[in-house]
TORRO-595654 format. One line per field, with one value per residue (C-alpha): x, y, z. Coordinates in nm, 3 decimals, decimal comma, padded with zeros to 5 digits, m for minus. Layout:
X [X_...]
Y [Y_...]
Z [Z_...]
//
This chain:
X [11,326_11,477_11,624_11,403_11,441_11,192_11,150_11,013_11,014_11,001_10,941_11,183_11,242_11,003_10,798_10,583_10,902_11,032_10,739_10,591_10,939_11,235_11,050_10,886_11,221_11,379_11,079_11,100_11,477_11,495_11,152_11,067_11,397_11,395_11,690_11,525_11,727_11,593_11,634_11,515_11,496_11,476_11,441_11,767_11,801_11,768_11,997_12,287_12,099_11,845_12,115_12,288_11,990_11,826_12,160_12,204_11,848_11,900_12,252_12,267_12,017_12,073_11,986_11,958_11,853_11,581_11,734_11,593_11,332_11,005_10,859_11,123_11,060_11,090_11,466_11,504_11,459_11,803_11,963_11,744_11,864_12,233_12,213_11,969_12,079_11,756_11,455_11,181_11,050_10,809_10,703_10,577_10,338_10,272_10,589_10,805_10,595_10,639_11,026_11,073_10,804_10,997_11,307_11,227_11,062_10,763_10,672_10,455_10,249_10,244_09,918_09,928_09,620_09,380_09,610_09,362_09,111_09,394_09,479_09,122_09,019_09,308_09,546_09,829_10,070_09,985_10,067_09,799_10,064_10,196_09,831_09,749_10,082_09,979_09,623_09,760_10,014_09,816_09,579_09,883_10,030_09,678_09,666_10,004_10,115_10,206_10,073_09,934_09,945_09,636_09,621_09,256_08,966_08,817_09,125_09,080_08,710_08,813_09,034_08,751_08,467_08,656_08,929_08,740_09,012_08,923_09,159_09,136_09,151_09,481_09,660_09,632_09,721_09,548_09,824_09,723_09,984_10,125_10,281_10,666_10,960_11,046_10,716_10,710_10,492_10,414_10,118_09,936_09,874_09,562_09,732_09,537_09,343_08,947_08,903_08,826_09,107_09,096_09,424_09,451_09,803_09,899_09,880_09,655_09,631_09,298_09,319_09,330_08,984_09,131_08,828_08,608_08,796_08,811_08,444_08,363_08,574_08,457_08,097_08,180_08,402_08,091_07,874_08,090_08,265_08,507_08,652_09,021_09,176_09,559_09,667_10,025_10,051_10,207_10,037_09,714_09,484_09,192_09,389_09,471_09,098_09,003_09,283_09,126_08,772_08,911_09,235_09,266_09,127_09,273_09,667_09,889_10,253_10,483_10,721_10,998_10,895_11,028_10,765_10,465_10,389_10,387_10,141_09,920_09,901_09,785_09,490_09,145_09,039_09,243_09,060_09,052_08,770_08,819_08,552_08,355_08,582_08,732_09,072_08,958_08,701_09,006_09,277_09,474_09,589_09,875_09,725_09,466_09,706_09,928_09,620_09,538_09,904_09,885_09,572_09,347_08,981_08,934_08,673_08,612_08,444_08,179_08,370_08,719_08,885_08,828_08,895_08,528_08,402_08,687_08,617_08,253_08,337_08,592_08,448_08,750_08,595_08,282_08,182_08,118_07,845_07,741_07,862_08,071_07,856_07,909_08,234_08,358_08,693_08,853_08,932_09,302_09,120_08,972_09,327_09,479_09,223_09,285_09,675_09,625_09,385_09,701_09,945_09,701_09,620_09,868_10,213_10,448_10,465_10,061_09,937_09,720_09,993_10,238_09,984_09,964_10,353_10,352_10,088_10,291_10,613_10,449_10,307_10,681_10,809]
Y [09,766_10,096_10,221_10,467_10,757_10,778_11,178_11,340_11,709_11,894_11,579_11,520_11,169_11,052_10,713_10,802_10,873_10,537_10,335_10,493_10,620_10,411_10,080_10,119_10,180_09,903_09,690_09,773_09,705_09,368_09,219_09,298_09,333_09,695_09,935_10,221_10,510_10,760_11,128_11,357_11,740_11,862_12,201_12,410_12,463_12,102_11,950_11,863_11,663_11,539_11,435_11,233_11,074_10,968_10,829_10,622_10,445_10,394_10,365_10,529_10,784_11,119_11,415_11,784_12,096_12,303_12,580_12,926_12,759_12,599_12,907_12,887_12,500_12,539_12,573_12,216_12,134_12,273_12,025_11,723_11,813_11,813_11,463_11,276_10,987_10,795_10,775_10,696_10,874_10,797_11,148_11,184_11,456_11,736_11,953_11,659_11,565_11,918_11,913_11,573_11,615_11,619_11,538_11,177_10,977_10,853_11,005_10,842_11,035_10,909_11,086_11,074_11,297_11,533_11,840_12,078_11,989_11,994_12,352_12,461_12,289_12,314_12,587_12,335_12,598_12,934_13,107_13,161_13,200_12,850_12,726_12,816_12,645_12,315_12,330_12,382_12,135_11,877_11,875_11,896_11,558_11,391_11,466_11,419_11,137_10,834_10,612_10,690_10,560_10,645_10,547_10,490_10,412_10,733_10,970_10,821_10,917_11,277_11,310_11,205_11,392_11,722_11,746_11,639_11,386_11,057_10,784_10,461_10,137_10,060_10,373_10,353_10,129_10,171_10,100_10,197_10,338_10,008_09,938_10,019_09,773_09,870_09,771_09,445_09,164_08,950_08,778_08,971_08,832_08,856_08,919_09,244_09,395_09,356_09,711_09,805_10,001_10,230_10,423_10,723_10,741_11,018_11,404_11,657_11,877_12,033_11,764_11,487_11,612_11,594_11,798_11,587_11,302_11,424_11,533_11,155_11,018_11,262_11,136_10,743_10,801_10,942_10,645_10,355_10,316_10,041_10,232_10,371_10,565_10,621_10,891_10,800_11,185_11,510_11,699_11,879_12,097_11,881_11,576_11,748_11,855_11,461_11,366_11,611_11,471_11,121_11,096_10,727_10,642_10,856_10,862_11,050_10,925_11,038_10,760_10,646_10,436_10,102_10,145_10,207_09,851_09,717_10,000_09,927_09,573_09,648_09,800_09,672_09,942_10,203_10,539_10,677_10,927_11,216_11,511_11,471_11,663_11,574_11,555_11,258_11,097_11,012_10,954_10,619_10,691_10,438_10,433_10,190_09,932_09,996_09,944_09,621_09,504_09,555_09,343_09,615_09,670_10,016_10,279_10,457_10,742_10,709_10,762_10,776_10,650_10,293_10,198_10,236_09,998_09,767_09,781_09,684_09,410_09,247_09,298_09,491_09,729_09,974_10,245_10,549_10,792_11,028_10,854_10,573_10,258_10,030_09,844_09,480_09,376_09,220_08,834_08,677_08,517_08,878_09,006_08,759_08,787_09,179_09,109_08,869_09,137_09,369_09,131_09,002_09,389_09,632_09,497_09,515_09,170_09,115_08,999_09,321_09,563_09,352_09,334_09,719_09,776_09,498_09,690_09,994_09,836_09,696_10,053_10,166_09,869]
Z [07,346_07,352_07,667_07,879_08,096_08,401_08,468_08,781_08,792_09,144_09,364_09,664_09,813_10,081_10,128_09,815_09,601_09,719_09,617_09,318_09,145_09,275_09,306_08,957_08,801_08,975_08,904_08,523_08,537_08,719_08,703_08,338_08,170_08,063_08,072_08,278_08,420_08,661_08,573_08,868_08,854_09,210_09,391_09,355_09,721_09,793_09,530_09,726_09,983_09,731_09,507_09,766_09,908_09,552_09,436_09,764_09,724_09,336_09,184_08,828_08,912_08,742_08,996_08,853_08,990_08,842_08,711_08,832_09,039_08,979_08,796_08,538_08,472_08,105_08,168_08,253_07,887_07,803_08,071_07,941_07,568_07,660_07,858_07,694_07,462_07,491_07,291_07,523_07,851_08,140_08,262_08,618_08,606_08,342_08,388_08,364_08,034_07,900_07,976_07,787_07,498_07,151_07,305_07,269_07,011_07,257_07,591_07,848_08,078_08,417_08,565_08,964_08,986_08,828_08,840_08,738_08,980_09,253_09,182_09,172_09,510_09,707_09,604_09,582_09,435_09,574_09,245_08,991_08,721_08,802_08,859_08,477_08,370_08,531_08,392_08,055_08,068_08,209_07,922_07,681_07,846_07,844_07,459_07,330_07,551_07,336_07,614_07,974_08,312_08,526_08,908_08,869_08,625_08,766_08,654_08,286_08,299_08,439_08,131_07,913_08,081_08,205_07,954_07,681_07,563_07,411_07,564_07,345_07,537_07,426_07,483_07,887_08,177_08,513_08,787_09,140_09,402_09,530_09,875_09,895_09,875_10,206_10,367_10,597_10,449_10,730_10,885_11,161_11,509_11,691_12,020_12,109_12,379_12,334_12,265_11,898_11,768_11,480_11,353_11,103_10,941_10,751_10,721_10,842_10,525_10,373_10,091_10,343_10,477_10,821_10,980_10,833_11,007_11,356_11,343_11,248_11,516_11,801_11,734_11,745_12,048_12,232_12,097_12,131_12,461_12,387_12,074_12,076_11,813_11,734_11,512_11,342_11,254_11,383_11,650_11,558_11,747_11,658_11,785_12,095_12,145_12,116_12,357_12,608_12,580_12,555_12,753_12,795_12,427_12,187_12,163_11,880_11,781_11,508_11,455_11,212_10,901_11,053_11,331_11,172_11,031_11,387_11,522_11,230_11,294_11,646_11,506_11,358_11,098_10,891_10,853_10,481_10,469_10,197_10,112_09,793_09,552_09,197_09,347_09,585_09,333_09,096_09,367_09,465_09,800_09,893_10,257_10,135_10,032_10,356_10,561_10,399_10,412_10,782_10,813_10,860_10,731_10,571_10,686_10,329_10,224_09,929_09,582_09,669_09,339_09,243_09,624_09,748_09,469_09,556_09,912_09,835_09,611_09,818_10,174_10,250_10,496_10,538_10,308_10,563_10,488_10,749_11,077_11,175_11,258_11,592_11,500_11,587_11,630_11,299_11,341_11,293_10,963_10,844_10,889_10,686_10,430_10,391_10,359_10,093_09,911_09,935_09,792_09,511_09,402_09,532_09,500_09,170_09,147_09,156_08,795_08,752_08,829_08,601_08,321_08,338_08,301_08,033_07,830_07,882_07,762_07,431_07,344_07,326_07,094]
//
């Protein structure tokens, strides 16, 4: 097996980068016996701190500045041509693929989202020129990749139906977002108050459908008097409005990563509600796995990637349509069942995830 470069472009270190990039590189190296090196292109203004941080997390990583800024992304090809002596590349996102394509014998497209849908639905770049670049390069990557990783089966269907690219069964693996190696994995206790406790962990951006979430919770808090809500997010006007209405039943905390697991464990349900847009219909939010890992059942919206069907099949929560139902506490046995689901399906060592990576490795031989 030839050595592999795993290439990221314009991504910076955070929890997602740890679980979906660094953990993947370490998994391929340590558990699957492949020689994989991380090559990260980061924004020029963040290069020095990001280089220090990424290399501290992954020894041997190569971290380079994007020369001239994101709009001059193609310049990174010159850097890669100069430093790369390897023959295979896994490319996270369309710009990483474009930079690497034709500089390696084989290139894998690691598709994290329906990029063209994100651009059109949520204006993620703020630049019409860059929007067009991303749309074109996503199509190029899906078409020309020697192999593809998709975070959901729904994303593969998007490529076929919307981009009109046929994807043979032997040319892709579906590997959902998995929990971080830094995440705690331990049995939940049931030593909690008798109130039913919901938690929302995450950001408050438009693509996270935060207004929809707070509207649902407002109605539920009015209807069910023993309901409490914990927001693990930064302050937001909608959260403040709920706190004013229900001062003893709604709390908001922004805590360090090492405190999140304990707070999640104290709850019964995790909230994962998204609007019915293509971006969300193909998504694989790692929060789903993190909720299960803490023993929570998930309150999930219809058509959220592959996870809505997973929730129905495995009785992992409740699919929410117009409003939340009256909720009961989650028992200790049910919490253990949720944690076992997370271990079985959303860790790097799970059979399904392992098989996905082995299929990828086989394609590069």
